[in-house]
N, C-alpha and C positions, 0 to 999 in steps of 0.2 A: 325561689333560691333560699337556702338556709343561711343563717348568720355566719357559720363556719366558712361556707363557700364564698359569701359576699366579701368577707375580709380578705381571704386569700386572693380572690379575683382583683380586688382593689390594689393589692400589692403588685400585681402584674400590670394593671392598667395604667398606673401613674407613670412609669417610665415609657410606656407605649404612647401615651398622650404627648409627652415631650418629643418622642421620636417622630410622631406624625407631623410635627410642625418644623422639622428640619428642612432646610432648603433642598429642593430637588427631589423630594420624596413624592412618588406618584400616589395619589389618594383615590384612584378609581376603585369603586367597590362593587362587588357582585353578591348575589344572594347566597346564603349558606343554609344547609339543612342538616340537622343532626341525625345520624343513624344510631339511635339509642334503644337497644333491645336488651342486651345482657350486661356483662361486666365490662365491656369495651364500648366506648362512645367515640365516634369520629364526626367532625364537622366537614361535610362535603360542600364544595362550591359549584355553582352552576357553570363555571368557566373551565372545569375539568382538572384543576390543580389548586393548591392552596398556598398563597404567598405569605410572607412574613407579615405579622400584624393582623391577619384576618381572624385569628382564632380567639382573641381576647383571653388567651390562657385557658381555653376550654376545648381541647381536642386530643384525640388518641388517649382518652382518659381510662386508666386502669391502675389500681382497683377503683372502680367507679365510686364506691361509698366514701373513699378518702379524697375524692376530687383530685386525683393524681394525674396531671397532664404530662404527656410524654413526647410531644412533638412541637417544634417551632415552625417548620415550613415543609411543605410537600411540593417540590418542584416538578413540573411536567413540561418538557420541551419536545417539540417534534422538528426534525431537521431533514433536509433533502438537498441534492445537488442539481445544478443547472435548471433553475426554476424560472419559468416565465410568469411574471407578476400580472395582476389585473390591469396595471397601467401600461402593459406591453414591454416593460423593461425585463431583462434577464439577469439573474444573479447566479454566480457559480456556486454559492452556498446560501441557503436561507433557513433560518431557525425561528420558529414562533415559540413564545415563552409564556408560562405562568410561573412567577417566582424566580429567585427568592425575593427580589425587591421590585419587580415589575408586575403589574396586575394582569397583563394580557390584553388590555384595552387596545383596540385597533388591530390586534393580531388574532385573537380568539373571540368567537361570536356565539354566545349561548343561544341555542334553538329550543331546547326542551329540558325541563328540570322538574322532576316529580318524585314523590314518595308513594310506594305501593306496599300495602301490608297484606299478610295472609288472612288476617281477621281484623276487625275494627279494634283499634287500640283501646285498652281498658280505661275506665274512668276511676280515679282515686280522689276522694274528697276527705278533708279534715275540717271538722268543726272545732275551732279554737275555744279556749276557756272564755274568751270575750264574747262568744256567740257568733263570731264571723266564720263563714264557711268558705274554704279555699279549695280550688282544684290543685292538688299537691303533686308537684313533679319537679325534677331538676331540669328537664328539657320538655318543652311543649312540642308535641308531634304534629306537624303540618301534613296530615295524611291526605293524599289526592285520590286514592282508589283502593278498593279491597279486591284481591284476587285469591280465592281459596286454593288455586292451583300453583301459587307462587312457590318456587323451590326453597324458599327461606322464609323466616318470619317477617322480614321486611327488606325492601330494596329501595335504593335511590338510583334513579336513572338520569343520566346527563348526556345531552347531545350538543356538540359544539362544532361549528364550522371554523376553519382557520384560513389565514391569508395564504397558506400553501396550496389551498384547494383540497386539503384532506379534511374530511369530517371524522371526528372522534366521538365514539359512543362508549360510555362507561356505565357498567352496571355494578353496583356495590351491594353485596348481600350480607345480612347479619342473621345469626341464629340465636334463639333463646334457650336452646337445649343446653343444660348445665356443663356438659363436657366439650362444647363447641361454641361457647359464647364469648370467647376472648380473642377471636380473629374475624376479619371480614374478607370475603372473597371478592376480588375486583376484576371484572372482565373488561378489557379494552379492545375495541375494534376500530381500526383505521381504514377508511374507505376513500379512494381517490374519486371524489365527486366532481371536482373542478369548481365547487362553490366556495368563493373566497370572501364572503361576507354574510350578513344575516338575512338576505332575501332569498327568493327561490331561483333567481337567475344564475345560470352557469357561466362563470367568467372565462375560464380557460380549460380546454380539454387537452391534456398532455400526459405523457408517461413520465412519472417521477422516479428518479434513481436515487440510490443511497438514502432511502427513507429509514429513519430511526425514531423510536419512542424512547425518550430519555427521562430518567428520574434522578432527583437528588433528595435525600432525606436528612434534614437537620433535626435530629432528635434531641430533646432537652433533658429528660429523665432527672428531674429534681423536684422533690417535695417542697411546697411553698415557693417554688421558682428559684430561690437562692439558698446557698449553703456557705458556711465559713470557708470552704475550699475555693470559692470563686464564683463568678457569674454563671452558675450552671443552668439558670433559667434560659440562657442563650445557647446552651449546648457546648460550652467551652471545654469541658473536661470529659466528653464522651469518648469511648473507645469503639472503633469500627472494625469489624472482621468479616471475612467471607469464607464460605465453603462451596465446593463444587465448581470452581473456576478452572480446574485442571492444573493449577500451579503447584499443587502438592497432593499427597494422599490424605484423604479425610476419613473420619470414622463414620460418616454418613454419605449417602449417595444422592442427596438432593442439592439443588443450587439455591443458596440463600445468602443474604446480607443481614448482619445483626449487630446490635449496638448495646452498650451498657455504660453506666457512669463509672469512670475510672477514678483513681486516687489522684487528687490535684497535686500531690507532692509539695505541700507547703513547707515553710521553714521548720515547722515542728514535726515533719514527717517521721523523723527518727524516734520520736517519743509518743506519737499518736497515729494509729492506723485508721484511715478514713473509709476503707472499703465498706460499702453498704451504708455509709453515713449514719452512725448511731445517734439517736436523739438523747442527748445527755441532760438537757435542761429545756423547760418550756419556752417556746417562742411567743411573740406577741399574739399570734393568731391560733396557737395550739391550746389544748386543754391544760389547766393548771397542774394536773398530775402527770403530764406527758414528759416523763424524765427517766423512763425505764431503760434506755439504751437501745430500744427497738431499732431495727434497721429501717431507715426511712426510704431508701432507694434499693430494694432488693430485686428489681425487675429487669428483664432483658426484652428488647424490642427489635423487630425486623420484618423482612419480607422473604417469602419463598416463592420460587417460580413453579407454578402448576402446569403451565402449557405455554408454548410459543410456536406459532405456525412456522413450518420450514419455508414456505413461500405461498403466494396467493393460490397456486395450483396444487400445493401439497400441504394438507391440513394436519399431517402428523407432527408430533412434538419434535422440535429441533434441540437436541441435548447440548448444542454449542451456544445456546442463548441463556442468559444475556451474553452478548459478544464483547461488551466492555464493562469492566467492573473496577472500582477503586474508591478513592477519597479525594476531597478537594478542600482547600482552605475556605472556611465558611465566609470569610471576609475578602476573598480574592477579588481583584478589580474586574475580572470577567463576570462576576455575579451581580454587578450593579449597572444600571443604565442600558440594559440590553434592548436592542432594536432590530426587529426582523428585517427592516428595509434598509439597514446599514450593512452593505455587503462585507466590509472589513470586520465589523462586529460579529456578523453571522459566521464568517469564516473562523474567527477566533473561538466562538462558542462551539462550533462543530468539531474543529480539530483539537481544541483544548479541553473539552469536556465530553462531548458525545462520542467521538471516535478515538478513544485513547487505548483501546485494547484492554488486556487484563494487567492492571498495575500490581506489581509485586516487588518487595514484600508488602503485605497489607499494612494499613495504618496501625493496627494493634501490634503487629510484629515489629514495626519500627520503634514503637514506644517500649516494648518489652521483648527483645529478640529471643530470649529463651522460651517464650511461649507459656510460661507459668504465670498466668495473669492473677492468680491469688497472691503473688509476691511481686507485684508490678514495680519496676525500677524507674522508668522514665516518666515524664509528664505528658499527658495526652495532647497538650496544646502544641508541643514541638515548636515553641517560639512564636506561635500565632495566637493572638489574644482571643480570637473567636473560636479557636479549635477547628475541628474538621467535620465535614459532612460526608455521608456515604453517597456514592453515585453509581449508576449502572444504566446500560442502554441495550435495547433489542433492535437488531437489524444487522446489516443494511438489507432492505427490501426494494425490489423494483415493482412499482404499482402502475399498471396501465389504467386508462379510464375505466372506472367501475370495479377495479380490483380491490380486494380487502385482505387484511391479515388480522389475526386474533391473538391476543396475549392475555394470559390469566395469572394473577398473582394472589397470594394471601398475605395480609399484613396482620400481625398479632403482637400481643404482649403477654408475658408470663414470668413467673419467678416465685419466690416465697410469698405466700399469701400473708395478709396483715398479722394473723395470729402466729404463724410460723416465724415471721420477722420479729415479732415481740418475744417469742420464746428464746430464739437464738441471741438476740441483742441483749435481753435482760440477763441471760446467763453469762454472756461475755462481760457485761458490766459488773456482775457479782464477782466473777473470777478476778477482775481488776480492782477489787475492793472499793468499787464505786468511785475510783479516782481516774481522772482523765490521763494523768501522767503515767499511769500503769497500763493503759490500753495500748501497749506497744506493738509494733509489727511482730515481734517474737511471740507475744501472747496470742495475737490474732491468727498466727499461722500454726499454733500448737493444737493438735487434735484433743480437745478437752470438753467438748459439748456433746452430750448424748441426747438424742431425740429420735423417737420412732425406731429404736433399735440400732441406730447408727451413731458412731462417735467420730465427729469431724471437727476441724477448726472452724472458728467463726468465718474466716474467709472462704473455706471450702463450702460451708453451708450457703453463704451468699452466692458463690459462683455456681452452685448447683441450679440456680435459676436458668442458666444456659440450657441445661438438660430439660428443664420444664418447657422452655421456648421451643426446643427441638422436638419435643413430644407434640406440642401444638402444631408445628409445621407438618409433622408426620400425619397427624389427624386430618389436617386440611388436604394433604396429598391423597390420603386414603379415601376421603369423601369425594374428591375430584375423580380419582381413578374408578370409583364405583358407579359414576354417572354413565348413563347410556341414552339412547334415543327415546326410551320410554320414561326414564326417571333421572332427574338432575338433582345432584346433591342429596342422596337418599339417607340422611341422618334420621334416626328414630326421633320423632318430633316431641314426644312427651305430652303430658296433658295440657289443655288450654288453661290459661290463668283465669281467675275470676273476671267477669265482664265489668263488674262494679265492685269497688271496695270502699266502704264508708267507715270513717273513724270519727266518733263524736265525743267531745268532752262533756262530762255529765257530773251530777251530784254524787260523789263518793265512788263513781265508776267511770271508766272509759268504755263506751259501748261500740262494738264493732259488728258490722254486718256486710254481707256480700251476696252477689248474684252470679250465676254461671251463664255462659253462652248457651243458646238453645241447642246448638249442635254438639255441645261438650259431652263426652262419654262420662258415665258414672265413675267418680273417683274412688280410690280406697279410703280417702279421708283428706284432712287438711292439717297443716302445721302452721302455728301462729307464733311469731317472734317479736320480741320487744327489747328496746334499749332505753335507758334513762338519760335524760338531760342533753345528750349529744347525738345528732343524727348519725354520726359515724360509729357510734358505740363507744364504750369507755376505753380510753387509751391504756389504762392500767390493767386491762384484761384483753389486750390485743384486738380491741375494736369488735369484740364478739357481741352478737345479739343473743338473748336468752329465749329458748323455746318455752312458751308458757302454756301451750295447749296443743294436743295432737301428738306429743312425743311421749315415750315411756316415762312414767312417774308424774305426768301432768294430766289435766282434764282431757277427756276424749273429745275429738272432733271427727265424728263419723261422716260417711258420705252424704247424709241428709242435713248436716249442720249448715246453718246459714247465718249464725250470729254467735257472739260471745261477749260476756260482760266481764270487764277486768277491774276488780276492786283494788284501789290504790290509795296511798297517802295523798292528801291534797297538796296542790302547788308544785308538784314535781312533773316536769314535762317528759313525755314519752313519745317514742317513734316505733312504728310497727311495719311488718310485712307479713303477708299470708301466702303460703304455697299450697297448690293442689298436688296431691300424691297420686300417682298412676295406679290403676288397678292391675296392671300387667308388669311383669319383669322383663327386662331386655333379653332377647334370645342370644345364643352363641352366634358369633359372626356379625353382630350388629356393627354398622359402619361408624368408626370414630367414637365408639361408646363401649364401656365395659359390659360384659354379660352378667345377667343375674341381678340387676339393680332396678329399683322402682324409681323411675324418673319423676322429677318434680317440675312444676311450672317455675319459671325464672322469678327470683325474688324481686327484680327491679320492675316487674309489671305492677306490683302492689306496694312497693316501698313508699312510705310517707316521708316527705321532706319538710313537713311542718309539724309542730308539736301539739299533741293533745295533753290534757291534764284534767285532774279531778278537782271538784270543789264541793263545798257543803251547802246545805240549805241556809237561808237567811237566819240571822240571829233572832232570838225570841223578843228582844227589845233593842231599841237603838243604842242604848247605853252599854249593852253587853259586848260591843265589838272590842277586839284586841288588836294591838299593834305588835308585829313579830318580825324580826327580833327587836327588842328594845331594852337597852341601847343597841344600836348597830355599830359594831366595831369592825372596820374594814380589815384590821390586822388579825381578826379572829380566824379560827379554823373554818375552812369552807363548809364543813359538816353542820355548823351552827348558823350558816348564812343562807339566804335565798339567792342563789345564782341562777342565771338562765343561759345555759350553753356557755358560749364564750363572751357573753355580754356582761355589763356591769351588775353589781349587787342590786337587790330589790328589797323593798319592805312590803310585807303582807298585811293587809287590813282584813281580819278574819271575823266571821260572824256578824257582818254588816247587814243592813237591810237589803232586800233584793232590788229595790228601786230607790236610789239615793244619789246625792251629790256629795263628793268628798272635796273639801278645800283644805290646803296645807299652807300655813303661814309661818314666817319667822317669828321669833319671840318678840320682835318689835312691831308685829302686825302686818308685815309686808306679804301679800299673797304671792306664792311662788308656783302653785299648781292647783288646777281644778280638774277633777275626774268625774265624769258622768257614768255612774254604774247602773246599767239597765238589764243585766243578764238574768236577774231573778235568783242568782246564787248568793252565797254568803261570803265570797272571797273576791278580793281585788288586790292587784299588785302595782307597785310604783317603782320605776327604775332610777329614782333619785335625781331626775332632771326637772328643770323648771318648764313652764309653758313655752319659754323661748329656747329650750333645749340646752340650757346651761347646767352643768353639774353642780349640785349644792355643796356647800362647805360644811365643816363641822359646826355643831351648835344644837340648840334646843329648838324644836319645831312644835307647832300646835296644829292639831287635826280637828276640823269641824265637819260632822256628818249630819246632813239634813235628810230625814226620811220622808220621801214623797208620798208614801201610802197613808201615813197618819199625821204628818206634819211635825213630828217630834225632832229634837236636835240633841246631839251629844258632842262633848268636847273632851279631847285627851291630848297628852303630850308624848313626845319621844325625843331621843337624843341620837345624833350621828357623830361618830368619832372617826376621823381620818388620820 
């Protein structure tokens, strides 16, 4: 995990730790597995749903490179009427739960939980400047099997028995193909097995009536978890809308629920437009230059129904499903302390959430009745501190023993990509003369930003993310519709990524090499990308990586290339990814994919999350070493200081012996730091902390270097100014 991600995760974990120790909080924990293939990452639980607090701030992540998490909780409830329990008692209503604040323990029983990949996950290694070699990834893949016939690049399979006697099977599929890597297809099958616990014994054979599969989605959509507008890390200011529920005419013919981060409508709403949440000044965990006005939350998130069985005997899609849609106060009493074996609580859950029909007007319509959400009038919270979650249910079904029903949804995220959000937000800030008090609703709603041949307002550009999400939904629908008995999810797969990608810090160069899978087709070539200092790329350029080889105007990387040497200034940390370019172009009619393009392997198969850097060879003599910068002035411009990502300043000891000990003393002779340098290079860096991890103060310091190869010693001084 890189430092940028660590800091942001800590900001989320601190309030979570406090929450875990509140009285009455259930702490039962189940295993999670990440489905991390392309630009969307989701943490799936072995219990079939994901309760609040299980994610540690790391799920439904898009865009992945920005560590942008978009969900707080994924509630999965299953309900039925007139249920005979394993103990012989009968309940008129019974609901088993995962989330939002109950774990499912005692109600949901994991049976099987595994990850299957179409090919063995690639190995990415980075050799640091220190000589340490790391397996570099943001998520370690616990892969259980390889299946070349898998209809996606990776799948997580979950099988769960429930206290209802219904066994739920969930298959979640992810695709690495670049036009379909921002959604997951999730197949749910409910089977009346009569198995009410985690052993093989059948407890009760009965026909179950009024069976529903119920979801609640508490999306958070907030970069860094919190914004000045309020506690958006908890989903307080999200807007929830619905299409396809039959309550009005829609511009699309699919059934979907979707969410975005609305305007919190603070006291200064009349003078500052929050839509998209422009980044006006760096935060503690952002880059020092991150003040462009870029839109930090330009994304939209939701689910679309791909299929819902009409009944156990009729496998055609039922256009009336989901049969219940709406929204619910995220802190409603009904969402805490749920208990399947409490008849009154189950009745309340069933009637108050699962079987509510189609709620209308929708949450977003209540907030802004005129429906022009680019000029939102009300507050999304509607008087509720925690805001609202989206909810929907499939059913009711009658399941005799052995009967099953199948429900398929796609969950995705889309919107302006980081560079587009940068272009729009920085232009909006420029038009406002870089002044917050001039970023008014009137300016935000004026069509004055031209990009890609269109002139729209800042808010229109931001809200165009809904169209992007709807395009994602349509692609998932097209992919599902093209499936048949012979082929499931027939997306053009594109080329396999490299099987191995190695990045090695070296003397004057970063050396990169790669290997292909034996079964890989011959590619047209490769494209190699690099970013300096920050794994997410530079904020002041919209987080873009630069293509350094394989692109027009750069060194060629033909089909036989297996290595590249990148000469760079020393001491600057670099991040990379390599893409394989297909030898073929996509044909007309390709499913979910534009025609006439050369597909590339997904960048995240080879993305490095740890920094490589260059160094020079050892100095000619011990006394030739230099201390840079000297003096170190913390107030100086960043360009003349050694910074490392988002961490503290550093001092560089350059042209030192390749095998030496560096000792740093105060001017009074107190030893503050000992560094053993054994890499054979001429560079070493120090982050200004003592051996006991205390930050040093301003003052004069003395450096003693002992050369272990020839026994010589050199002494020099430097100054730190804070």
